[in-house]
C-alpha positions, 0 to 999 in steps of 0.5 A: 042668814035670812029664808030669803037667802035659803030658798034663793041657794036651794034654786039655785043648786039643782041649777048649778049643779045641771051646768056642772054635770052638762058642761064643766065635767065634759070641757075638763074631760075633753079639754085634759083628754087633748092635753094629755094626747099633746102632752105626751107626744110633745114629750115624746118628741123631747125624748126622742130627740128628734131634729126640727120638731123638737124645737117647735116642741120647745118653742111652743112651750115657751109660748103657752107657759109664759102667756096667761090662759085668760089672754089665750082664750081671749086670742082665740075667740074674740081675735081669730075671728078678725081673720075669718076664723070663727069657734064656738065657744065651748070648742074654742075652751076644749082647745084653749084648756088642752093646748095649754095644760098640754104645755105643763102635762109635756114637762112632766111627762118629759121628766119622767120620761128621762127618770126611766133607766136609758139601758132600758130603751138600747135593751128593748132595742137588743131583743129585736124590738122597735122604738115605738113597741119599747116606748108602749110596753116599757118606758111609757108606763113606767114614765106613767106610773111616775107621773101619776101624782102630778097629772092627778093633780093637772086635772084637779086644778082644770076642773077649777080653770073651767070656770073661766070659759065664762068669760067667752060665754060658755054657760057653765056652773059659774057663768050659770052662778052670774046669771042668776046672780042677776036676778037675786043680786046674793053674789056672797050666797050665790058665789059660796055654793059655787065655791063648796060645789067645786071643795066637794068634787075636788076633795073627791079627786083628790081621795080618788089620786090617793088611793091610786098612788097606794095601787101604784105603789104596790107595784113599785110606782109612785110610794 
């Protein structure tokens, strides 16, 4: 590796890390938070077997899971303006990532909710509790413990998927690498550097996931 390439990598690293901290991480955090809200609400609608809403939830999950994320990004950012709906790139990415991941989390949470014995719901009614307190204090905590590994995997995947936001002009870390490469033409070195940054951060999240699984396992959750 020549001195020129090493200098390019050294100069690019602070810029890439800055975009990772200021764009990639906020995009991941906001999108995953939105996805969790959508996923839990959708799962609860299915678990409660709410008429009409349950069918709407199934259609939503079907459409989102059966169409590519990249197509969804293009449809919202480049397609909706033809209908007079204009959104900035960053909010578009948050909304699309959140809606997309929410469909997958809904299925994860639905399975974990249904894994909790129905008798616990009935027991809650017997002691005078209503539906929402039973869900909040009895059913959901158990479901979240079971879902923790899958939720952590989804978070790690979303960190990497945010690189797709570059196609709608969100200047996150990967797009910054594209911009830098447009000046220096060192694709292999720069994109390898980006991959290593993702590798290090996602490895740290994996370690946190394992630590969290052990802690939950101590309380009878994930083992």
